[in-house]
Structure formats: C-alpha cells, structure tokens
N, C-alpha and C positions, 0 to 999 in steps of 0.2 A: 504494500500500500504506500502511496506517495505521502510525503510529509508536506502539508500546505501551510504550516504556520507554527508559531510558538505561543502556547497559552498557559496561563496560570489559573488554577482552579481554586475557587473559594467555596464557602458553604452553599451559596445560592446560584453562582454563575461561574463561567469561564471567561477570562478577559485575555486578549492577545492580539497578535499581528497575523493576519491572513495574507500570505504572499503567493502570487502566481506569476506567470510570465507577463501578464497584462496589467494586473492590479496589485496594489499594496494597501491593505485596508485594516485599520484598527477596528476590531469587532468585539462584541460582548454577547455571549450565549447565556440566556437566562432560562432556567427550568420553569415550565408552566404546569399548573394543575389542570388535568382534563378528565372528563368523565367517560371518554371513549378509549378503548384499547388501541384503536387505529389512528387516534388523533395525534397532533403535534406534541412532542415532548419538550422542545426548546423554542425560544423566540430569539431571533438574531437582531442586534442593534448595531448600527454604525453611525456614530455621531448622534444626531437627533432623529434619524430615520430607522424604522423597524421593518 
C-alpha cells in the first residue's frame, strides 16, 4: 500500500499532511457517530472546508 501522508492520531481525530504528486494538503480526519453499519466512519476537513 502506498504511503500518502504523515498523520498524528489523537483521541478524536487524525491530523496531518496528505501529499500526492499533484496536491499537498493539511487535513484532519474526525470520527463521526453513525447509526448505519455502511455509513461514513470519518469526516475529512481541510482548512474551513469539509
């Protein structure tokens, strides 16, 4: 599997730098509560955009 970034994990989220050939983006992955087994597990934020 390819390594696409470096992240630090906290109790509620992972914060780090997502780096590809085209983009270099600071991102935050926050765990979300969901009632569906097939629903999203994380929400991704970059700056003020989710």
